[in-house]
N, C-alpha and C positions, 0 to 999 in steps of 0.2 A: 696480398695481391689486392690492388685497387685500380679500377678503370671505369670509364664511361663508354658505352657502346651506342651506336645508332641501331635502334630496335629492328627496323626492317631488314637491314643488312645482316644483322646477327641472326634473325629468324631464318632467312634463306640458307645461310651457311650451317646453322644448327640442325635444321631439318635434313640437309644433305648428309651431314656427318652422322646423325641419329639413324639414318636408314641402314647403316651398317650394323648397328648394335643388335644383339639377339634379344628376342622377346622373353626367352627363358635361358638361364645359364647357371651351371654350378658355381660360376664365379660372378657374384652380384656386381662387382666393380665394373663389369663389361656393359651393364645396363645404364651406364653413365657416359658423359662426354667430358673429356679433359680440356680445359682452357689453359693454354700456356702463353703468358704475356711477358714479352721482353721489352727492352727500351724502345724498339722501333717496329714491333709487329705483334699481332695477336693470332694464335694458331689454335684451331679446334682439332681434337683427335678422337676418332672412334674406331673400334675394332671388334670383331668376333673371333679373332686369332686366325681366321682364314682370309679375311679381307680387312684392310685397314685404310684409313684416310687421315692425312694431315692437311687441313684446309685453312688457308689464310683468310682472315676476316678484315674487311676494310671498315673504316669509320670508327676506330678506337682512339680515345684520348687516355693515355696511360699515365697514371699517377704513381703507382708502385708496382714494379714487375713481380711476377710470381706465378704459381700454378694453382688451379682449383678444379675440383671435380663437380660437375653439374648433373643432377638427376634428370634424365630425359623427360619423364612424364610431367613432373612439376615445373621444371624450368621452361620446358617447351610450352606448357599451358600459359605461363606468365608472358612469354614472348607473343603468343597468339592473341591473348585476351587483353593485354595492355593497349591503351591508346596513346601512350607517351612516345614521343619521337626518340628520346634517349633514356637509357636505363643505367644506373650506377651499380656496379657489381664489386663486392669486396669481401674479404675474409675477416670474420670476427670470431676469434677463438676456433671452435670446432664447427662453426656455422657459416653459412653463406648468406649475406644480406644483399637483397636486390631492391633498389629504390627507384621509383618513378617520381613524377612531379606531385602526384596525389596518392601514391600507394607505396607500401613497403612490405617485403616478404622476408621471412627468416627460414632458411632451408637447411636440413642436416647435410653435412658434407663429409665424404670419406677422404682418406689420406691419398693425395695425388701421387705419392711415390709408389703406391700399390698398383697404379694403372699400368697395363702392359705398354711397352714401347712400340711405337709405330715407325716403320723404316723411313729413313731419309734417302732421297735420291742422290747418290754420289757416284754414279756410273760414268765412265769415260767412253763406253761403247753403247750406242743407241741408234734408233731410227727417229728422224724428225718428220712429223706429219702435221699438216694444217688442222687446227682444231675443228674448223667448220666441216671439213671433209670427213674427219673421224666421227663426228656426230652423225653425219649422214650414213656413214658405213655401219654404225651400230643400228640405227633405225631400220636399215634395209636388210639386216641379216638376223638380228637377235630373235625376231618372231618365229623363225624357222627352227629354233633349237627345241629339244625334247627333254624336259626335266623329269618326265615320268618313266622313261625307258631304263631298263637294267643296264643298257650300254651307256655308261657314264660319260663317255666322250661326246655323246650327242647332246649333252646338257650344257655345251659351251660352243663358242665361236672359234674356229681354227683361224689363226693368223699366220700367214706366210710372208716373210720378209725377202725382198729382192734388192738389188743394188740401187734401184731408183723407183721402186714401187712397193706397194703392200697389197696383199690379197686376203680377204676375209670370206670364210665359207661357213654356212650353218645348214644342218639338215636334220630332219626327224625320220627319214626313211621314206616319206611319202612326197616330200618336196625338198628342194635345195635352193638356197639363196647365196649368190656370190657377188661381191663388190670388190673391184680393184681400182687403184688410183695412185697418185704420186706420193712418194716418200723418199727421203734421203738418208743413206747409211752414213753414220758418223763413227769414226774410229774403227771401222771394219766390223761393225755389228752385223751379224747374219744369223740365219736360222740354223740351230744345231740339229743333230739327228733326232733329238727328242722334240715331239710336236708341241707347239705353243697353242694350247686350247684354253681360252679364257672363259671362266664360268659366266653364264648369262646374267646372273645377279651382279657380278662385277662390271659387266658391260653396261648394264642399266645405271649403275652408280657413276661410272665414268661419263656417260652421256649427261647425266644430271649435273655433275661437278664442273663440266666444261661448257655448260650452256651459256650462250651469249658471248663466249670468248672468241676473239679473232687471232689469238696468238698461235704459235706452233706448239705442239706437245712433243715430249720426248718419251719414247717407249724402249725399255731395255728388258729383253726376254732372257731369263736365266734358266737353269735346268729344271727347277721346280716352281718358280714363281716369276712374276712380272712386276716391274715398277714403271709407273707413269708419272711424269712431272709436267705441270703447267704453272708457269710463274713460280711462286714459292710453295705451291701445294703439291703433295705427293699422294698417289694411290698405290697401295700394295695389294696383290692378290696371289694366292696359290693357284697353280694351274690344275686343270682337270686331268686326272690320270686316265690312261687307256689309249687305244689306237683309233684315230679318226678314219672313217672310210676313205678309200682311194678315190676321191671324188672326180678326178680327171678321167678315170677309167669308165665311170658310169655317166659322165656328162654327154648327152646325145650330140651326135654330129648333125649339123644343120644343112650340109650340102645335099641338094636334091629335095629338100623339104619345101612344102608350100609356105610362102612368106606372106603374111598379112599385116599391114600397118594399121594401127588404131590410135585414136586420140584418147587419152586416159579418162578425162571427165565423162564423156558420154558412155564409154565402155563400162566404167565403174558403176554408173547409175543403172545401166541395163542389167549388169550382173546382180546388183542388190535387189532389183525388182524381181528378176526371175527366181531369186532365192527365197522369196517371201513364203512360198508354199512348201519349201523343203523342211525336213525334220531330221533328227538323229538317225531314224531308221531309213529314211529316204532322202539322202543328201544330194544325189546327183542332179546336175543340170546339163541338158544336151546343148552343145554348141555346134551349129550347122552353118558352115561358111560356103557361100556360093551365090551366083546371080546378083551380085552387087549388094548383098545384104548378109547380116549375121542374124540367125534366128536362135533365140535362147528359149528352151522349153524346160520348165520345172515340173516334176511329178511328185506329189506328196501324199498319195493315197487319200487318207481322211482329210488332209489339208487342202486338197484340190489340185488344180493345175495352173500353170502360168505360161504365157507366150509373150516374148518381147522381140520386136524387130528393130534392128539397128542398121541403117545404111552404111556400107563400107566400100572402099575402093578396091574390091576384088571381084573379078568376073570369071575366075578360073573354074576348074573342075571342083565339084562339091566335096568338101571334107567335113566329117562329123566326128566329134569326140565328146565323151561325158566326163565332166570334171566336178570336183567338190568346190562350190563357189567360195567357201571360206578361205581356201588357199589363194584363189585369185584376189579376193578382197584384201587379204593381208599384203599382197604384193602391190596392189593398186593404191592403197591408202597412203603409202609413203612417197608417192610421186605427185608432181604438180599436175593439176587437172588439164592444163593446156599442153603438156608434154606428149610426145609420141612414143609408142612402143611397137615392137615387131614380134609377132607370134610365128614361130616355126612349127608347122604341123605335118605329120606324115599320114597317119590313119588313126582309127579308133583305139588301137592297142599300144600306140607309141606315146612317150612323154611329150608334153608341150614345152617348148623353150620360149620364154618371154625375155626380151632384151631391150635395153635402152641405149642411147648413144653415148653414155658416160660411164661405161664399164660395169653396168649392173645387169645381172642375169638371174632368172628364176626358172627352175625346172619343176613341173608339176606332173605327177603320175596320173594317168587316166583311171576312171572307174569302169568296170565292165558294163557295157551298154544294156545287157539283159537284166542288170540290177537296177531297180528303181529305188 
């Protein structure tokens, strides 16, 4: 194998592929990335056997097709530390030679035939989704997953496929994030009785892999795994086992609730300020809506107290609720500062439903107001 790569493009793709590899493994070969070079393309492959990626790399001049296994730590360091625009990579016996304009490295190389295969997307049934929207879907849901819970299903994002839409839901039992949007079913692809729960780690990888792309992605959910294709690149992931909560049954009804519209930027700033005095033992912030303003009060015992007033367009009956500001901040930070959200509130014991105008909703459970 012999080829010349553009270092910056190779670095970005290599770091993405390397994020899949395990830091420790009984199979040392998995702590490498395989580079497969054909006459017209260069493909990086990484896997931990649960998640795998085949990622096309642009900017390759191919002199001799072939395969090579690249050690993540050493080769990754070369890509980061080198100042050369291009690097030549070739197989020399049982070694890998990497040459820049003023540098050369010899690295040990394992047999590429021992590297596990990574699935290729060959499905005829799938959903097609705009990459830009799917990135937003991941950002708006993955933070609400719970990888610490013994309920393994909470460690992933539930994906539901419809005829012309897709719905993603994540929850840790204390808050719930839901995003829905457009998607097209191809070949009759639909959700089976088995739930499609994608691990949060795989969702983060997907977000990274499709960053900057304006193409459509193809998603094919099977009984135990999911395949995603964008361009010539493929991501494979096993699905999370277990039953996801019946989220529609617990999603609060908004009919009859107090509706308050807020601009994200000022509201986000007020929440962050009020949270300054909170701590692990005293997490709650009081949110009191009424008389044309929102009053946020934080109580942190030894940390002190905070009060922030925010003018709002609500003059109805006073409504108060205590919330954990961390959950509001997670919701608000993924939105544009100039966008508008609607809060639906009932009383201090009921969940708060936060919605946007583009299919996004967040449910946050209240804290007991006698708890500081």
